[in-house]
N, C-alpha and C positions, 0 to 999 in steps of 0.2 A: 557114572560114565561121563566123560568129558567129550564135548563136540564143539566144533566151531559154530557159533551162532550166526555171525555175519562178518564180512570184510567191508571196510569203508574206503571209499575213494573220494578225494576232493576234486572238483572240476570247476572250470569257468563257464562251461556250457552244459548246464544241467539237463535241459530238454534234448539237446543233441546226443549226449552220452546215453541218456535213458533210451532214446529211439534206437541207437546202435545196438545196445544189449538186447532190446526187444526183438529187433529185426534179425540179427545174426545168431543169437544164442537162446532165443525163445523165452526171454524173461517176461514176467508179468509184474508190472509196476503197481504198487499200492498208491494211495492218494498222496499228492504232493503235500508236504508239511512245510509251513513257513513260520518263522519267528521274526516279525517285522522289526522289533526293537534291536535285534542283533544283525539283521540282514541275512539271516541264515535260511536256507531252503534245502529240502532233501526228499528223496524217494527211497523206499525199500523195494528192491526187486527180488522176486521169488523165482526159483527154478524148479523144474519137475522133480529133481532128486532131493529137494528139501533145503538146499543151500540158499542163502540170501546175501545180497550185495546192497550196501547203502551208498547211494550217490549223494554227495553233499556239496553245497556251494555257499561261499560267504566272502564278501570283498576282503582282499588283502591276505587270503589264505593260500599257502602253497598248494599246488595241485598234485594229484597222482598217488601212486603206490610205489614205494621204492624197490620192490622186488617183483613179484608177479602174482596173479590169481589164475588158478587152473580150473578148467571146466571139462567134465567128462561128457562126450557127445554120443556114446553108445556104439560107435564102430570106427574102424580105420577109414572106411569110405567117406564117412561124414567129416572126419579130420582132414582128409585129402581135399574134399570138396570146399570146405571153408578156408583152408590154407590157400588154395588157388584163388578163390573169390576175393579174399582179403589181402592177398600179397604177403604171404608169410615172410618174416624176417629171419626165421630159422626153421629148418625142416620143411615138410614132414621127414622124420627120421626115427630110427630106433637107436636109443642111447646104449652105451656100453653095458648098462644093467638090464637091458631088454625092455625099456620103457618107450613106447611109441608116442611121439609128440610133434607138435608144430607150434611155433610162437608167432602171433600176430600182434599188431599194435592197435589199441582202440584209438578213437579220435584225439584223445589227450596224450597219446604216446605211452600209455601204460602197457606193459607186457602182459598179454593174455595167452596162457598156455592151453592148447587144445589137445585132449587125450581121448582115446576110445571109450 
């Protein structure tokens, strides 16, 4: 069986982005990893449903994810609540195929899709 192990995001503000995902989406950060020779640092963030997100930082690296990452929040009410709190750039709405979603931007401008 194939499953997504993790999604990686590059950032220029590793601590700020880690804190955002912890505060708003309930992530649990592992220990900070650093490779001083390369100037690389990262965190693996774990979520209650088993998904993981790797936040990475290294000088000269482009930042972000070019599409989106989606998080299931458990209810439409939670989607509505976070969409309002974070200033959704799209939704909340029901798509033509019946999918309820809202899209917010994280501090680096990455599209974060919120679903029930």
